[in-house]
C-alpha positions as CSV (number, residue, x, y, z in Angstrom):
1,M,69.1,-66.0,41.4
2,P,70.5,-65.6,38.0
3,N,66.9,-64.2,36.8
4,F,67.6,-61.8,40.0
5,L,71.2,-60.4,38.2
6,K,69.9,-60.4,34.5
7,E,67.1,-57.4,35.3
8,T,69.4,-56.2,38.0
9,R,72.1,-55.5,34.6
10,N,69.2,-54.3,32.4
11,E,68.0,-51.9,35.0
12,M,71.9,-50.7,35.6
13,K,71.4,-49.6,31.7
14,H,68.7,-47.3,32.4
15,V,70.4,-45.5,35.2
16,V,71.6,-41.9,34.6
17,W,74.8,-41.2,35.9
18,P,75.9,-37.9,36.7
19,S,79.0,-36.3,35.1
20,R,82.5,-36.0,37.0
21,T,82.0,-32.0,37.1
22,R,78.2,-32.3,38.9
23,T,79.6,-35.1,41.4
24,I,82.4,-33.1,42.8
25,A,80.0,-29.8,42.7
26,Y,77.4,-31.7,45.0
27,T,80.3,-33.2,47.2
28,V,82.0,-29.5,47.8
29,V,78.0,-28.5,48.2
30,I,77.7,-31.1,51.2
31,I,81.1,-30.4,52.6
32,V,80.5,-26.9,52.6
33,L,76.4,-27.2,54.4
34,S,78.2,-29.5,56.6
35,V,80.9,-27.6,58.5
36,A,78.0,-24.3,58.1
37,I,76.0,-26.3,60.3
38,G,78.6,-27.9,62.6
39,Y,79.8,-24.4,63.3
40,G,75.6,-23.3,63.7
41,L,75.4,-26.1,66.0
42,S,78.4,-25.2,68.0
43,G,77.5,-21.4,68.2
44,V,74.1,-22.6,69.2
45,D,75.6,-24.9,71.6
46,G,78.0,-21.7,73.4
47,I,74.6,-19.8,73.7
48,F,73.4,-22.8,76.0
49,R,76.5,-23.3,77.9
50,S,76.4,-19.4,78.8
51,A,73.0,-19.2,79.4
52,L,73.4,-22.3,82.1
53,R,76.8,-21.1,83.6
54,S,74.3,-17.7,84.6
55,I,71.4,-19.5,85.9
56,I,74.0,-21.7,88.1
């Protein structure tokens, strides 16, 4: 177990972490895409609901 922790610590030194600006930009992109996909799915749901009501 101690060997695992030592190797993990060494690997973490090689990680390149994104800058604060890049992290915020990625977060904004994810939020915008999530909202857009949600609206898109809501629109498709509305179309299917209308089609189903007209059939029934």
